[in-house]
C-alpha positions, 0 to 999 in steps of 0.5 A: 258116555254111551247108552243102553244101545251100546250093549253088546249084541252078541251078549244080548243074543246069548241071553235070549238063547238061554231063555233070559229076557234082556231089559236094557236100562238108560240112566242119567249120566254124570256130571249133570247130576251126581252118582248118588242122585242120578244113576244109582236111584235110576238103576234101582227104580229100573230093577224094581220095575223089572222085579214087580211090574214086568212079570204082570205085563201081557207080552206080545210074543207068546214064546216069551214068559217071565218068571216072577222074582228071578232077576239077574243083572249085568253091567259094563264099566261104570254100569257094572258099579251101578249093577253091583249097587243093587246088592245093597240099595234095594233093602229100604224098598224091601225088594230082594237083591239080584239072584246074580250079578255079572260085571265087566271092568268096573270100579269096585272100590272108590276109597282106593287112592287110585281115584285121587291120583294122576292116571294117563289113559293110553293115547292121551299123553300128548294132550294131558297138559293142555288147558281147556274148559272142562265145562264145555261138554256139560249139558244144562239138563241131565242126559241119558246117552252120549256118543262121540260124533262119528266125524271125530273118530273115537278111539276104541269106539267111545272116546277121543281128546278131540271131543269136549265130553271125552276131554271131561272124562280124561280130565277126571283121570289126568287130575285125580278128579274122578270122585269130585266129578261123580259126587259133586257134579259140574255146572253147564257153562251157560249157567255161570254168571261169569265164564271165569268161574269155570276155573274153580271147577278144575280142581274140586275137593274130594267128596266126604268119605261117607258119600264115597262109601254109599257108592262103593261096592267094596265098602259095602262088602266089608261092612256086611251089606252085600250078599248077591253072588257076583262074578267080575271079568277084567283085563290086566291091561285096563288103562282106566281101572286097575285090575287089582281092585277087582281082585281085592273085591273078590277076596273080600266077597270070599271073606264075607262068604258071598258066592263069587268069581273072577276072570282075569284076561291077560293083556286085555284093555278096557272095553275088550269085548267091543273089539275084534276077537280073532282067536276067541280068547276074549269071548271065552273070558266073557263066557266064563262070566256068563256061565256063572250068571246062567247058573244063578238064573237057573239056566244051567 
């Protein structure tokens, strides 16, 4: 779901105000491809471009200059998991990992049993036992962006049970199918010989453990493959990812002597930084993460 156009404008301006040039990245979305074949290679390629090619480009605005070799990375939700993957996936290409990584409310441990058990996100209980074709929201070819049509009025600005692709995301939660969808993918309905075949994709087997490890930050940390300084920001009322997972990941980073930090915002939901912030508490939590990142970028 979503795209690079959903990056928070206020946070983009914060980066610019501190002399950092934001490079917003689109990547192929699951389940038209798998997490190991699409999103992870795509963000790795984008990082390599920003590290090796961008500094040599002639910029049209004279007030901008690129400091070669100094790259930090930010990600929201699943994009945060992809941002963290850059700490270990760049090694085969001999490219230095990010100077710092800032992530918001993202999965960090795909080995957690949470991903294989039923989870009912807020406001979805009334639909969680409905039968529907989970392939309705799958496209025939990979896509890099998806937003719920405005007329369907997405809850929280991004998902609604009235939308076929949203129902796919909810299905992943309702049936403990997050990992099979991400690691195996799903076919588009028109690619099936018989429409009845769709039923066999409702409950796919869990992926092999070795595949899960390849995409899981926590697994890479405890194996000594993760060295990038990292700060995680999370709300304690996240209905899609348990905040305890983030805490466990930061504890593992500390045990591995990797510079790290965590900001837990009490009673805040998933995507909290997209919502109104009347008392400024959400922004203060965001800023705690950015202060960490700006230090790693040499801007504080």
